[in-house]
N, C-alpha and C positions, 0 to 999 in steps of 0.2 A: 285454431287450435293444432291444426297439422304441423308435426314436428316440435310441439312445445311439450315440457313436461313441469310436473310440479306446481308451484304458486304460477308460473306462466300461463300454463295451460287453465288454470282454475281461472284465473283473470279473464282470459279469451272466453273461456265459457260463460262467465258471468256478463259478458259483452254481448254474446249471441243469444243469450236469454232475454236480454233486456231488447234488442233489436226485434225479436220475435214479438215480444210483449206489446211493442210499440205499433205493430200491425193492427192490433185492436184498438189502439188509440186514435191513429192516425185514419184509419179508414174503418171504421166502424160498419159501415153498410156494406163490405164486401165479405159477406158471412162466410163463405166456403174459404177464402184466404184466410181469415180470421182463425177460422177452426184448425186450418193447416198448420199455421203459424205457432197457435199455442200447444198444439201436439206436439211440432219440433221442440218447443221451449220444454215441455215435461219430459220430454226425452234425455234433452241434455241435464236436466235437473237429477232425473234416475242416475244417469252416468256418473254425475257428481256425487252421488251419495245422499241426495237430499231427498229422501223417500217421502216424508210429509208433504213436501212442497210440490214433489211430482205426482202423488195421488191427489192433490186439490186441484192441480193443473190437467190430470187428466179427466176428471169429473167435471171439471166446467168445459171440457170438450165434449165428454158425454151428453151434456145438456144441450147441443147445439143442434135443432132439427134440421138445419139447412144443410148438414152434412151427414147422412145416417150412417155411411160406411165408416167414416172416420170416427164419428161418435161411437160406434160401436167396438171400434178397435181400442178407442181410449178407454172404455169401460173395461174391457178384456185385460189392459195394461194395468188398470187399477187392481183389479182382481188377482194379478200375479205377483204386485208389490204384496199385497195382504199375504197370499199363498208363502211366498219366500220368507217372510217375515213369521211363518207358522201360526197364523191367525185364521185358522181352517173355518170357523163360523163366519167372519166377515168376507172370505174368499167366497164360500158357499153363496153367499147372500148377493155378491156381485154378480158371481158368474148365473146365478137362477135368474136375477133380473135381466142379464141379457139374452138368456136362453128362453124366458117366456113373453117377453115385449114383443106384441106383434108389428111395431112400428120397426123392428129390427130386421134388417135384411137377413134372408134364410141361411145363407151361407155362415153368418157372424153367429146366429142362434145355435147352430149346431157346435161352433166353436164353444161357445160359452157350456153348452150341454156336456162335451166331451172334457172339459178342464174340470167343471163341476164333478163329472163322473170320478176323474182321477183324485180330486180331494177326497172324495166320499170311499174310494179304494184305501187311501192312505191311512185312512181314519178305522177301517175295518169294515164299513159297510159295504160288503162286496157285493150283497144282493140288490141293494140299491143302484150301485153303481152299473151292475149288469143290466138292469132294466134301462138305463140311460143308454149304454152302449148299442143294445138291441135296438132300441127305439131310432138312432143315427144310423145303423147299418141299414135299417128298413126304410127310412124316411128321408134321409139327406138328399140334397139334390147333387151335392158333389162327391162325385167317387173316389176323392182322394179320401175325404172326411170317414166313407164308408169303409175304406180300408183301414184307416186309424182306428176307428172304433171296434173293428173287429181285431185287430192286432191288440189293444190294451185288455179287449174282452179274452180273449184267447188266451193269452199269456197269464191272465189272473186265473183261469181255470188250469191252465197246466201247473200252475205255481201250487194250487191246491191239490195237484195230484190227479185230476178229472182229465185225463188225457183224450178219452173218446169225445168227452163235450168240447175240447178245445179243438179237436179235430173236423167236428161238426160245425162249429163256427167259421172255421177256415173254408170249408166247403159252400155254405152259405154265402160267405164273401165273394169267392170266385164266381159263383153264380150271379151275385148282386152286380157286380162291375164287370160281367162277361161281355156284354154288348160294347160299352165304353173301351175295353182293354182291347178288343179287336178292330178298333178304329186306326187306321193310317193317319193319324193327326198326332200335334204335339200333345193334346190332352189323352190320347191312347197310350203312347210312349210313356207320359208320366205315371200313368195309372198302371203300366206293365212293370217300370220300374218300382211302383209303390209295392205292388204285389210280390215281387222279386225280393224285397228289401224289408219283408216283414219280419220282426224279431218272433214271431209266434212259428214260423217253418222249422229255425233252428232249436226253439224251445222244445217242440215236439219231437225233433230227432233226437236232442239231448236225452229227454224224459223216456223215450223207447230205449235207449240205450242204457239208461238207470234201472229201468223197471227190468230188461232182459238179464243185467248184471245181478241183481238181486234174487231175481228167479232162479239162475243157474246153479246156485249151490243147495237150494231144496230141490231140484231135481235130480243132482248127483246124490244127494241123500237118499232120496226114494229108490233110486236105482239099487244102490247097496242095501236098503232095508229089502228091497224086493229079492235080491241074490241071496 
């Protein structure tokens, strides 16, 4: 597909999808390889705009018990397809299964929860979304997902005008990942970068400026009245 455009690229994509599907036909006993090939085929179908075929392919991968991480990723991608097509209930159902299935690896369960919270928040169910964000912040094993949950939660609070609560979430986040952030490891560096790149920090600074700008005329008016 590299360097091809238009119909030529579409034909090359179809050949690649067919080749990936052939792995399952010719090597059915190679479960992990079949799951990997099926996942790649689903990605190509999605990139080609074949959302229905891509979703079906991702769902087939999601049923592969021999590749739990890849199965979880496939379920997540199926949820994303629903979300992008604004089918919130279907997306929530898929994310929910991912978040609650005990067979799913813990990191992927947290990812499912985070995306479910995003859908809930977009639908206006902020209290339900906040409960999910708090749970991920307190329980996730991946510190980067803790930062992400805190960022989403804090920004939603700041957008609602509750800057004190948003600042509290930022404080909780920093405490929760402090040990990891202090490590002189690649993970420690990634956590530090994630903390520095939080949208919440800028949103809080902007909120303070907006509040100060709104309160200044009132203070001037009070001074004039006092005089």
